[in-house]
C-alpha positions in Angstrom: 204.2 95.3 9.9 206.8 93.7 11.9 204.9 90.6 12.6 207.2 87.8 13.4 206.4 84.1 13.6 209.1 82.1 15.2 209.8 78.3 14.9 208.0 76.2 17.3 209.7 75.0 20.4 208.5 72.7 23.1 207.2 74.7 26.2 208.6 73.1 29.5 209.3 74.3 33.1 207.1 74.4 36.2 205.8 77.1 38.2 203.5 77.0 41.5 200.0 77.9 40.4 198.0 80.0 42.8 194.2 79.4 42.7 192.9 81.6 45.4 189.8 83.7 44.8 191.7 86.7 46.5 192.9 88.2 43.0 190.0 86.7 41.0 189.0 88.3 37.8 185.5 87.7 39.0 185.7 90.8 41.0 186.7 92.6 37.7 183.2 92.6 36.1 181.4 93.3 39.3 183.6 96.5 39.5 183.0 97.7 36.0 179.7 99.2 36.6 180.8 101.1 39.4 183.9 102.4 37.6 181.5 103.3 34.7 179.3 105.2 36.9 182.3 106.8 38.5 183.1 108.1 35.0 179.6 109.8 34.9 180.2 111.3 38.3 183.4 112.8 37.5 182.5 114.4 34.4 179.6 116.1 36.1 177.4 116.8 33.1 175.1 113.7 33.7 171.6 113.3 35.0 172.6 111.7 38.4 170.9 111.2 41.8 171.9 113.9 44.2 171.2 112.9 48.0 169.0 115.4 49.7 168.2 113.3 53.1 168.4 115.4 56.3 171.3 115.0 58.8 171.5 112.8 61.7 170.4 115.9 63.5 167.1 115.1 62.6 166.8 111.8 64.2 163.8 110.5 65.8 163.8 109.7 69.6 162.8 106.0 70.3 159.5 107.3 71.7 158.9 108.7 68.3 159.7 105.9 66.4 157.7 103.7 68.4 154.5 106.1 67.8 154.8 106.0 64.2 155.1 101.9 64.3 152.2 101.9 66.6 149.9 104.1 64.5 147.1 101.8 62.9 146.1 104.4 60.1 147.7 106.8 57.7 144.6 107.7 56.1 144.2 111.2 55.1 147.8 112.3 55.8 149.2 114.6 53.1 151.7 113.1 50.6 154.4 115.6 51.9 153.9 114.5 55.4 154.0 110.8 54.4 157.4 111.3 52.6 158.7 113.2 55.6 157.9 110.5 57.9 159.6 108.0 55.7 162.7 110.2 55.7 162.8 110.2 59.6 162.4 106.5 59.7 165.1 106.2 57.0 167.7 108.1 58.9 166.7 106.5 62.3 166.6 102.8 60.9 169.8 103.4 59.0 171.5 104.7 62.3 169.9 101.7 64.4 170.5 99.1 61.8 166.5 98.4 61.5 165.8 96.8 58.1 162.6 97.2 56.2 161.7 93.7 56.8 161.0 94.5 60.5 157.4 93.9 61.1 157.0 97.3 63.1 157.2 98.9 59.8 154.5 97.1 58.1 151.6 99.3 58.4 153.4 102.4 57.2 155.0 100.6 54.2 151.5 99.3 53.2 150.3 103.0 53.3 153.3 104.0 51.3 152.7 101.5 48.8 149.1 102.5 48.5 149.8 106.2 48.1 153.0 106.4 46.0 150.9 106.1 42.8 149.7 109.7 43.4 152.9 111.4 44.6 154.4 114.1 42.5 157.2 113.3 40.6 159.8 114.7 43.3 158.2 113.0 46.1 158.2 109.7 44.1 162.0 110.3 43.4 162.6 111.2 46.9 161.2 107.9 48.1 163.4 106.0 46.0 166.5 108.0 47.4 165.3 107.4 51.1 165.3 103.6 50.4 169.0 103.8 49.9 169.4 104.9 53.7 167.8 101.8 55.1 170.3 98.9 55.7 170.7 96.6 52.9 167.7 94.0 52.6 168.3 90.5 52.5 167.3 90.2 48.9 165.3 92.1 46.5 162.3 90.0 47.6 162.6 90.6 51.2 159.1 91.5 52.8 158.2 95.4 52.9 161.2 95.9 50.5 159.6 94.3 47.7 156.3 95.4 48.2 157.6 99.1 48.2 160.1 98.8 45.3 157.8 97.0 43.2 155.0 99.7 43.8 157.6 102.5 43.0 158.5 100.6 39.9 155.0 100.6 38.6 154.4 104.1 39.5 157.7 105.0 37.6 156.4 103.0 34.4 152.9 104.9 34.4 154.9 108.1 34.1 157.4 107.2 31.4 155.3 108.6 28.3 155.4 112.0 29.8 159.0 112.2 31.2 161.4 113.9 28.8 165.2 112.5 28.2 166.8 114.1 31.0 164.0 112.9 33.6 164.2 109.3 32.4 168.0 109.2 32.8 167.6 110.6 36.2 165.1 108.0 37.2 167.2 105.2 35.9 170.0 106.5 37.9 167.8 106.0 41.1 167.1 102.5 40.4 170.9 102.0 40.0 171.5 103.6 43.4 169.3 100.8 44.5 171.0 98.1 42.7 167.5 97.3 40.9 168.6 98.5 37.3 168.9 95.1 36.1 165.5 93.8 37.5 163.1 96.8 37.5 160.6 97.4 34.7 161.3 101.3 34.7 164.8 100.9 33.5 163.7 98.4 30.7 160.8 100.7 29.5 163.0 103.9 29.9 165.8 102.6 27.7 163.3 101.3 25.2 161.8 104.8 25.0 165.3 106.5 24.6 166.2 103.8 22.1 163.7 105.4 19.7 165.6 108.7 19.5 169.0 107.7 19.7 170.2 109.8 16.9 169.1 113.0 18.5 170.5 112.4 21.9 173.4 114.8 22.9 176.8 113.2 23.4 176.3 112.8 27.3 172.8 111.6 27.1 174.0 109.1 24.6 176.6 107.6 27.2 174.3 107.6 30.0 171.6 105.8 27.9 174.4 103.1 27.0 175.3 102.8 30.6 171.7 101.5 31.6 171.7 99.4 28.3 175.0 97.8 29.5 173.4 97.2 33.0 170.7 95.4 31.5 172.8 93.3 29.1 170.2 93.2 26.5 170.5 95.3 23.3 167.8 97.8 22.0 166.0 97.0 19.0 168.6 98.9 16.8 171.9 99.6 18.3 173.2 100.8 15.0 171.8 104.2 15.9 174.3 104.3 19.1 177.3 103.6 16.5 175.9 106.4 14.2 175.6 109.0 17.0 178.9 107.9 18.4 180.8 108.4 15.3 179.5 112.0 15.1 180.3 112.6 18.9 183.6 110.9 19.8 185.5 114.0 19.5 183.2 115.6 22.3 183.8 112.7 24.5 186.7 111.7 26.8 188.4 108.3 26.5 186.8 107.2 29.7 183.4 108.0 28.2 184.2 106.0 25.0 185.2 103.2 27.5 181.5 103.4 28.8 180.2 103.1 25.5 182.6 100.2 24.6 181.5 98.1 27.7 177.8 98.7 26.5 178.6 97.4 22.8 180.3 94.7 24.2 178.2 93.4 26.9 175.3 93.5 24.5 177.3 91.5 21.9 177.0 94.4 19.2 179.9 94.9 16.8 180.9 98.2 15.7 180.2 97.9 11.8 181.7 101.0 10.8 185.4 100.5 9.9 185.9 104.5 10.3 184.6 104.3 14.0 186.9 101.5 14.7 189.8 103.5 13.3 188.9 106.5 15.5 188.7 104.4 18.7 192.1 102.8 18.0 193.8 106.3 17.2 192.3 107.7 20.5 193.2 104.8 23.0 196.8 104.8 21.3 197.1 108.7 21.8 196.0 108.5 25.4 197.8 105.3 26.3 200.1 106.8 28.9 197.2 107.9 30.9 194.3 105.2 30.5 193.2 103.4 33.4 193.0 99.5 33.5 189.2 99.1 33.4 188.9 101.6 30.5 191.7 100.1 28.6 190.2 96.5 28.9 186.8 97.7 27.8 188.1 99.4 24.8 190.4 96.3 23.8 187.2 94.2 24.1 185.2 95.8 21.7 188.2 96.6 19.3 188.9 92.9 19.3 185.3 92.1 18.6 185.0 94.5 15.9 188.4 94.9 14.1 189.2 93.4 10.8 192.4 92.9 8.8 192.3 96.4 7.6 193.0 97.6 11.1 196.2 95.6 11.5 198.3 98.9 11.1 196.3 100.4 13.9 196.6 97.4 15.8 200.4 97.3 15.7 200.6 101.1 16.4 198.7 100.5 19.5 200.9 97.3 20.6 203.8 99.4 20.3 202.5 102.3 22.2 201.3 100.2 24.9 204.7 98.3 25.5 206.3 100.9 27.8 203.1 100.9 30.0 202.9 97.2 30.7 204.6 97.5 33.9 202.0 99.8 35.2 199.0 97.7 34.2 197.3 95.0 35.9 197.8 91.3 35.1 194.1 91.2 33.7 194.9 94.1 31.3 198.2 92.4 30.4 196.4 89.3 29.3 194.0 91.2 27.1 196.8 92.9 25.5 198.3 89.6 24.7 194.9 88.2 23.4 194.1 91.5 21.5 195.4 90.2 18.0 194.6 86.6 18.2 191.4 86.8 16.1 193.7 88.3 13.3 196.7 86.1 14.0 199.0 89.2 14.7 201.3 90.1 17.4 204.2 92.3 18.3 207.1 90.6 19.6 208.4 93.1 21.9 204.9 93.7 23.6 204.2 90.1 24.1 207.6 89.5 25.5 206.8 92.4 28.1 203.7 90.9 28.9 205.3 87.4 29.6 207.8 89.2 31.6 205.0 91.0 33.7 203.3 87.5 34.4 206.6 85.9 35.1 207.5 88.6 37.4 204.2 88.1 39.5 203.4 84.3 39.3 201.7 83.9 42.6 198.8 86.3 41.6 198.2 84.4 38.5 195.1 82.0 38.0 195.1 79.0 36.2 192.5 80.5 33.7 195.0 83.5 32.9 198.0 80.6 32.4 195.7 78.9 30.1 195.0 81.9 27.9 198.6 83.1 27.9 199.6 79.6 27.1 197.2 79.5 24.1 198.7 82.7 22.7 202.3 81.5 22.9 201.2 78.4 21.2 199.2 80.2 18.7 202.5 82.2 17.4 204.9 79.4 18.6 206.3 82.2 20.7 209.9 81.9 22.5 211.5 84.4 24.6 215.2 85.1 23.7 215.6 85.6 27.4 214.0 82.4 28.0 211.2 84.0 30.4 208.6 82.0 28.5 210.0 78.8 30.2 209.1 80.3 33.6 205.4 79.9 32.8 
C-alpha cells in the first residue's frame, strides 16, 4: 500500500512560535455550526426561518413608542394586535439600540409572557422571529429577555406532541436563530420526538434533525437509526450534507459501526476532493478517523493520494487533520505528509504551539524525515 517507515533521526532546529489568538483554532468550532446551517440554507430544501418583519418604513415615532411604554394595561387586546405592536417595538428598538432589558418595556413584556400560551402557532413563531430584531441582550438571563424566551419555550413544548416533523424542524430553527438551541427545552424535546422515527425521515429531514442534535452535543437514545437511514440516503445527499451528518456523529461521540457506510463516505470525499471546503473536509475526516478500522487502509491511502495536490489550498487546520488522519492505524502516505510539513514550514508565523505539538507527534510516530530537510524547520 505504499506505507513507508523510515529510520529515526533526531529532530532539531528552531523556529519562532507564534502564540497569538488571532489565528486560533478556537474560532473553528464556533464557525462550524454557522457553516453547517449555511449548507442547509444553500440547499434550499430545508425547513428554515423566513423573516417577515416589516420594513423600517413602519417605524414608530418617538411619541408612539412612549405611548406604548406608558400604557398600564394590555388586558383584552387581541392577540394579533399584541404581536403587531411587538413587531413595531422590535423594529424601533433595533433601530434605536434599545434592549429588551429596558425598564420601559416591562409592562408590555409581562403582557406578552402571559398571553403567548394562547397564541396561534403562526403568532408564536412570529414572536420568536421578532426577538431576533432587538439588540442582543447581555446574556440569556437578562431581564425581560429571559422572561419572554422562557415563556415562549414552555409554550412550544406544550405543542410538540401535535406538531409534525416539518413543523418541529422549523420551530427548532427559530431557536437556533436566537442562539438558544443549546439551552431551550423545546429543541431537546423536539429532537427526542424526532429520534423515535429516524428510519422514516426523508434525507433532508434526517440531516436537519442531526444538525440540532449536534447543537446540543448529546446523543439521542439510539443513534444507530441515524446510521441506518444515512446508509440508505447517502447517494441523495451532497458532500456538504454528509459533512453535517459527520459533525453530528462526532460531536455526540458516536462511531459509525457499519463498515460499508464508512466505505461510502471515504469514496465520496475522495471523489470530490478537488471541490470540498475546509470545514466539510475536517468534519468528515474526524468521523472517519474515529470510525475507520484496518480494513479501510486502502481507502485511506487512496484518500491521502488524492488530497496531496490540494494541500496548498487548504487551511493549516485541515492540513493538521490530514497528518493525523492515519495515526490511529499507524498508517501514512510519505508524499502527503511531506506536503503537509512543507505547508506548515511555509507559514510558520501562523502556527500555534498546539499545532506544532501535534505535528511533532506525527513525525515522531513515523520517525519521519523529509528528503529535502523541510522537517528541520519545524
